[in-house]
C-alpha positions in Angstrom: -39.5 -2.1 26.5 -38.4 -0.3 23.3 -39.0 3.5 23.2 -41.8 4.2 20.7 -40.2 7.5 19.9 -36.8 6.0 19.1 -35.4 6.5 15.6 -32.6 4.8 13.7 -29.2 6.1 14.6 -28.5 6.9 11.0 -31.3 9.5 11.1 -30.3 10.9 14.5 -26.7 11.7 13.5 -27.3 14.2 10.7 -30.1 15.9 12.8 -27.8 16.4 15.8 -24.9 17.3 13.6 -26.9 20.1 11.9 -28.3 21.4 15.1 -25.0 21.5 17.0 -23.1 23.0 14.0 -25.7 25.6 13.6 -25.4 26.7 17.2 -21.7 27.4 17.3 -19.7 30.2 15.6 -16.8 28.0 14.6 -16.0 24.6 13.1 -17.0 21.6 15.2 -13.5 20.3 14.7 -12.1 23.3 16.7 -14.2 22.5 19.8 -12.8 20.6 22.7 -14.1 17.1 23.4 -15.7 18.3 26.6 -17.5 21.3 25.1 -18.8 19.3 22.1 -20.0 16.4 24.2 -21.8 18.9 26.5 -23.7 20.4 23.5 -24.6 16.9 22.3 -25.8 15.9 25.7 -28.0 19.0 26.1 -29.6 18.4 22.7 -30.3 14.8 23.4 -32.0 15.7 26.7 -33.8 18.8 25.4 -35.3 16.9 22.5 -35.8 13.5 24.1 -33.6 11.8 21.5 -33.5 8.0 21.6 -31.9 5.6 19.1 -33.5 2.3 18.2 -30.1 0.7 17.6 -27.8 2.4 20.2 -28.3 2.3 24.0 -29.1 5.6 25.6 -26.0 5.5 27.8 -23.8 5.2 24.7 -25.6 7.6 22.3 -23.6 10.7 23.3 -20.3 8.9 22.7 -21.4 7.5 19.4 -22.5 10.9 18.2 -19.3 12.6 19.3 -17.0 10.1 17.5 -19.0 10.2 14.3 -19.1 14.0 14.4 -15.6 14.8 15.4 -13.7 11.5 15.7 -13.0 8.6 13.4 -16.3 6.8 14.0 -15.9 3.3 15.4 -12.1 3.5 15.1 -11.7 6.1 17.8 -14.9 5.1 19.6 -13.6 1.6 20.2 -10.1 2.8 20.8 -8.7 0.4 18.2 -5.3 2.0 17.8 -4.6 1.6 21.6 -5.9 -2.0 21.8 -3.3 -4.4 23.1 -1.7 -6.3 20.2 -3.4 -4.1 17.6 -1.6 -4.4 14.2 -3.9 -3.3 11.4 -7.4 -2.3 10.3 -8.4 -3.5 6.9 -11.4 -1.7 5.5 -12.3 -3.8 2.4 -15.5 -1.8 1.9 -17.7 0.6 3.9 -19.5 -2.4 5.5 -16.6 -4.9 5.5 -14.1 -4.3 8.3 -11.4 -6.5 9.6 -9.0 -6.0 12.5 -5.6 -7.8 12.9 -4.7 -8.2 16.6 -1.6 -10.3 17.6 -1.4 -11.7 14.1 -5.1 -12.9 14.1 -7.5 -11.4 11.6 -11.1 -11.0 12.6 -14.2 -9.6 10.9 -15.8 -6.9 13.0 -19.5 -6.3 13.6 -19.3 -2.5 13.2 -19.4 -0.7 9.9 -19.7 2.8 8.6 -23.2 4.2 8.4 -23.1 4.4 4.6 -20.7 4.5 1.7 -20.8 8.3 1.8 -20.0 8.3 5.5 -17.1 6.0 5.0 -15.5 8.4 2.5 -16.2 11.4 4.7 -14.5 9.8 7.7 -11.5 9.0 5.5 -11.4 12.5 4.3 -11.4 13.7 7.9 -8.5 11.3 8.8 -6.4 12.7 6.0 -7.4 16.4 6.5 -7.2 16.6 10.3 -4.1 14.6 10.9 -1.9 15.3 7.9 -3.5 17.9 5.6 -3.5 15.3 2.8 -6.1 15.7 0.0 -8.4 12.7 -0.6 -11.1 13.4 -3.1 -12.3 12.6 -6.6 -9.3 14.3 -8.2 -6.9 12.5 -5.9 -8.6 9.2 -5.0 -5.5 7.5 -3.7 -3.6 8.8 -0.6 -1.1 7.7 2.0 -0.3 9.5 5.2 0.6 9.3 8.9 -2.5 9.9 11.1 -0.9 9.8 14.5 2.2 8.5 16.2 3.1 5.3 14.4 -0.2 5.0 12.5 0.0 4.9 8.7 -3.0 4.8 6.3 -3.2 4.0 2.6 -6.7 4.5 1.1 -8.4 4.2 -2.2 -11.9 5.6 -3.1 -14.2 5.5 -6.0 -13.5 5.4 -8.9 -10.5 3.3 -8.0 -12.8 0.9 -6.2 -16.4 0.1 -7.1 -19.2 2.4 -6.1 -20.8 -0.2 -3.7 -17.4 -0.5 -1.9 -16.9 3.3 -1.7 -13.5 3.1 0.0 -10.8 0.6 0.8 -8.0 1.2 3.2 -5.2 -0.3 5.3 -4.4 1.4 8.6 -1.3 -0.1 10.1 0.4 0.5 13.4 4.1 0.9 12.9 6.2 -0.4 15.7 8.5 2.5 16.7 10.1 0.6 19.5 13.3 -1.1 18.6 13.1 -4.8 19.5 16.1 -6.1 21.3 18.3 -8.9 20.1 17.4 -10.9 23.2 13.7 -10.5 22.5 14.2 -11.7 18.9 16.2 -14.7 20.2 13.5 -15.5 22.7 10.8 -15.4 20.0 12.7 -17.8 17.8 13.4 -15.3 15.0 16.9 -16.6 14.6 19.8 -18.2 16.5 22.6 -16.5 18.4 25.0 -17.6 15.7 22.9 -16.1 13.0 22.4 -12.8 14.9 26.1 -12.6 15.6 26.9 -13.1 11.9 24.5 -10.4 10.8 25.9 -8.0 13.4 29.4 -8.8 12.2 28.5 -8.0 8.6 26.8 -4.7 9.3 29.6 -3.6 11.7 32.3 -4.4 9.2 31.3 -3.2 5.8 29.2 -6.0 4.3 26.0 -4.5 2.9 22.8 -6.5 3.1 19.2 -6.5 1.8 16.5 -8.1 3.9 13.5 -9.5 2.0 10.1 -10.8 2.8 6.4 -10.1 2.5 4.5 -7.3 4.2 4.5 -7.9 8.0 7.2 -10.5 7.9 9.5 -8.6 10.2 12.0 -7.1 7.7 12.1 -3.7 9.3 12.2 -5.1 12.8 15.4 -7.2 12.1 17.0 -4.3 10.3 16.2 -2.0 13.2 17.7 -4.4 15.7 20.9 -4.6 13.7 21.0 -0.8 13.2 20.3 -0.2 16.9 23.7 -1.9 17.7 25.7 -0.4 14.8 24.5 3.2 15.2 25.9 3.3 18.8 29.4 3.4 17.2 29.0 4.1 13.5 27.6 7.3 11.9 24.2 6.3 10.5 22.0 7.9 7.9 18.4 6.6 7.6 15.8 7.2 5.0 12.1 6.3 5.5 8.8 6.9 3.8 5.8 8.0 5.8 6.0 7.0 9.5 9.2 7.0 11.5 9.9 3.4 12.4 13.6 3.7 13.4 14.8 5.8 16.3 18.5 5.3 17.1 19.4 8.6 18.8 20.9 7.8 22.3 21.2 10.3 25.1 23.3 10.1 28.2 20.8 9.4 31.0 22.7 11.8 33.3 23.5 14.7 31.0 20.8 14.3 28.4 23.5 14.8 25.7 23.3 12.8 22.5 26.1 10.2 22.5 25.9 8.8 19.0 25.9 10.2 15.4 22.6 9.6 13.6 20.8 11.5 10.8 17.2 10.4 10.4 15.4 11.6 7.2 11.9 11.1 5.7 10.6 11.6 2.2 8.3 14.6 1.6 5.7 14.1 -1.2 4.2 17.2 -2.7 0.7 16.3 -4.0 0.2 19.8 -5.5 3.3 19.6 -7.6 5.0 16.1 -8.0 8.0 17.8 -9.5 8.8 19.1 -6.0 8.6 15.7 -4.4 11.6 14.8 -2.2 11.7 11.1 -2.6 14.0 8.3 -1.5 16.1 8.6 -4.7 16.9 12.3 -3.8 17.7 11.4 -0.2 19.9 8.5 -1.2 21.9 11.0 -3.4 22.1 13.4 -0.5 23.3 10.7 1.9 26.9 10.7 0.7 27.3 14.4 1.6 26.7 13.6 5.3 29.8 11.3 5.6 27.9 8.2 6.8 29.3 4.9 7.8 26.0 3.2 7.2 23.2 4.2 4.9 19.8 2.7 5.6 16.9 3.2 3.2 13.9 1.7 5.0 12.6 -0.1 1.9 13.5 0.0 -1.8 10.4 -0.3 -3.9 11.1 1.9 -7.0 13.8 3.6 -9.0 15.8 4.5 -5.9 17.1 0.9 -6.1 19.7 2.1 -8.7 21.0 4.8 -6.4 21.1 2.4 -3.4 23.2 0.0 -5.4 25.4 2.9 -6.4 26.2 4.1 -2.9 26.8 0.6 -1.7 29.4 0.2 -4.5 31.2 3.3 -3.4 32.3 1.5 -0.3 29.6 2.6 2.1 27.7 0.0 4.1 24.0 -0.2 3.2 21.2 -2.1 4.9 17.8 -2.0 3.4 14.7 -4.1 2.8 12.5 -5.1 -0.1 9.8 -7.5 -1.1 10.7 -10.8 -2.7 10.0 -14.5 -2.4 13.4 -15.4 -1.1 17.1 -14.7 -1.3 17.4 -16.2 -4.7 14.8 -13.8 -6.1 16.1 -10.7 -4.4 18.8 -9.7 -6.9 16.2 -9.9 -9.8 13.8 -7.8 -7.7 16.4 -5.1 -7.2 17.4 -5.1 -10.8 13.8 -4.8 -11.9 13.3 -1.8 -9.7 16.6 -0.2 -10.8 15.5 -0.4 -14.4 12.8 2.1 -13.6 15.6 4.6 -13.3 18.0 3.4 -16.1 17.2 0.7 -18.6 20.7 -0.7 -18.6 21.7 -4.2 -19.7 21.0 -7.1 -17.4 24.7 -8.2 -17.0 25.6 -4.6 -15.9 22.7 -4.3 -13.4 23.1 -7.9 -12.0 26.8 -7.3 -11.6 26.0 -4.1 -9.7 23.5 -5.9 -7.5 25.9 -8.8 -6.7 28.6 -6.4 -5.6 26.2 -4.1 -3.7 24.6 -6.7 -1.5 27.0 -9.6 -0.6 24.6 -10.6 2.2 20.9 -11.4 1.6 18.5 -12.2 4.4 14.9 -13.5 4.0 12.1 -13.2 6.7 8.8 -15.1 6.8 5.8 -15.1 9.0 4.9 -18.8 9.5 1.5 -20.3 9.7 1.9 -20.2 13.5 2.2 -16.3 13.2 5.9 -16.3 14.3 8.4 -14.3 12.3 11.7 -16.0 11.5 14.8 -15.5 9.4 14.4 -18.4 7.0 17.5 -17.8 4.8 20.8 -16.0 4.9 22.7 -16.2 1.6 26.1 -14.9 0.5 26.3 -13.5 -3.0 29.8 -14.1 -4.4 29.4 -12.7 -8.0 27.6 -12.8 -11.3 29.0 -15.0 -14.1 27.6 -16.0 -17.5 24.1 -14.7 -16.8 23.7 -16.2 -13.3 24.1 -15.0 -9.7 26.8 -17.0 -7.9 25.8 -17.6 -4.3 25.9 -19.8 -1.2 23.1 -20.5 1.2 24.7 -20.1 4.6 21.8 -20.6 7.0 18.2 -21.8 6.6 15.2 -22.6 8.7 14.2 -26.2 7.7 10.5 -26.9 8.3 9.7 -30.5 9.3 6.0 -30.2 10.1 3.1 -27.9 11.0 1.0 -28.7 14.1 -2.7 -27.7 14.1 -5.4 -27.5 16.7 -8.5 -27.5 14.6 -8.0 -25.0 11.8 -5.3 -23.1 13.7 -1.6 -23.8 13.3 -0.1 -23.6 16.8 3.4 -24.7 16.0 5.8 -24.9 13.1 8.3 -27.7 13.8 11.7 -27.0 12.3 15.3 -26.2 13.0 17.8 -23.5 12.0 20.8 -25.0 10.2 24.2 -23.6 9.2 24.8 -25.1 5.7 28.1 -23.6 4.5 30.9 -21.2 5.4 31.5 -17.7 4.1 33.8 -17.2 1.1 37.4 -16.0 1.2 36.2 -12.8 -0.5 33.8 -12.0 2.3 36.4 -12.9 4.9 38.8 -10.4 3.4 36.1 -7.7 3.2 35.3 -8.1 6.9 38.9 -8.2 8.0 39.7 -5.0 6.0 36.9 -3.3 7.9 38.2 -4.3 11.3 36.8 -7.7 12.1 39.0 -10.0 14.1 39.9 -13.4 12.7 38.5 -15.1 15.8 35.1 -13.6 15.1 35.1 -15.1 11.6 36.1 -18.6 12.6 32.6 -19.9 13.4 31.6 -19.0 9.9 34.5 -20.6 8.0 33.8 -24.2 7.0 33.8 -26.4 3.9 31.4 -25.2 1.3 32.2 -21.5 1.6 33.6 -21.0 -1.9 30.4 -19.7 -3.4 28.2 -22.2 -5.3 26.0 -21.2 -8.3 22.4 -20.6 -7.3 22.6 -23.0 -4.4 
């Protein structure tokens, strides 16, 4: 039977919060979980508190996570849920969670638009010290190991929405080549070719949409290369790549890696240390490989520049496919210098002789769908050859869910003489190149 003295939880929370806050000399956030829960429990018992919409045995936990945690996010342990990938907060009362590639609407919401904004402010303040308010209604930060948030609040979103955010779990574990092969991400021949390129001086750009697996593939290749080649990485926000290896017996570092991260300065943007600055600094560290995590702005010009100085570069970007990637890079580079298209396209063609495209299929599996060699730029067009592709034959559904993409990986053409020479000059053996030398490797226009 319902308790006649029960009140809505939305009324209980501010009452308990005021009472507990008023009874302690310091900030609630400075109390330990045990101490705060003890005070909440005593108040509930002393005042016979019952919620109409929360069971008595869960009330203490609900109050704790709303007062000092991240509301339902920490209460439900979403970040630690097996297969958790992302929380999409479309509005204060519209929450979606992506687990193992499947998106699902959640029953829980924030208590109010104001409460949603307050919880987001707490996330930014307590975990990163980032300001999120009316003056700075857009923020991005790390809020824990491998957890990255980007949020927008009013007035950037409507008042009835209050706040919209994407909270993503970044995979900091390097996925092995064998795991990617087992998942059907690429074939052994494709993997060997990409490793051959990164180990022997052929820079590459990996494209795809968000969540397609670009960073995962790049990380797999870098994990191998960084064991023997001096590697300099550049990332924004969360650290996704970790390639420092230690001898299990001595604990001493066995490879040569410099990991860097950008450092925004919200109080004074002129003091920002962005990707462009870190790319410029990279050459002073004598790297064999320079790896900007993703090019999305004016740093694209500097990235092309360092690749054209003879350094090997591996990076990622967003594009629709390998044919679109050079134009994407040029568009970004123009944010730094508005040079002529022929000049910039020529730079892009020389900077990235190998282009890779990743896609997440309707069956939620991530695959390398294209590997293309760029051989030059002539008379306004990129010259290239599609070396490998994933050819889709059909999609198999069970109800509304695609359970299988039927297709096959195909090697379509061989590498050019120019790429053969580049790889040989950087130490590749002729026998390693032979599987990738076949008719059709001369470089075909836009093929």
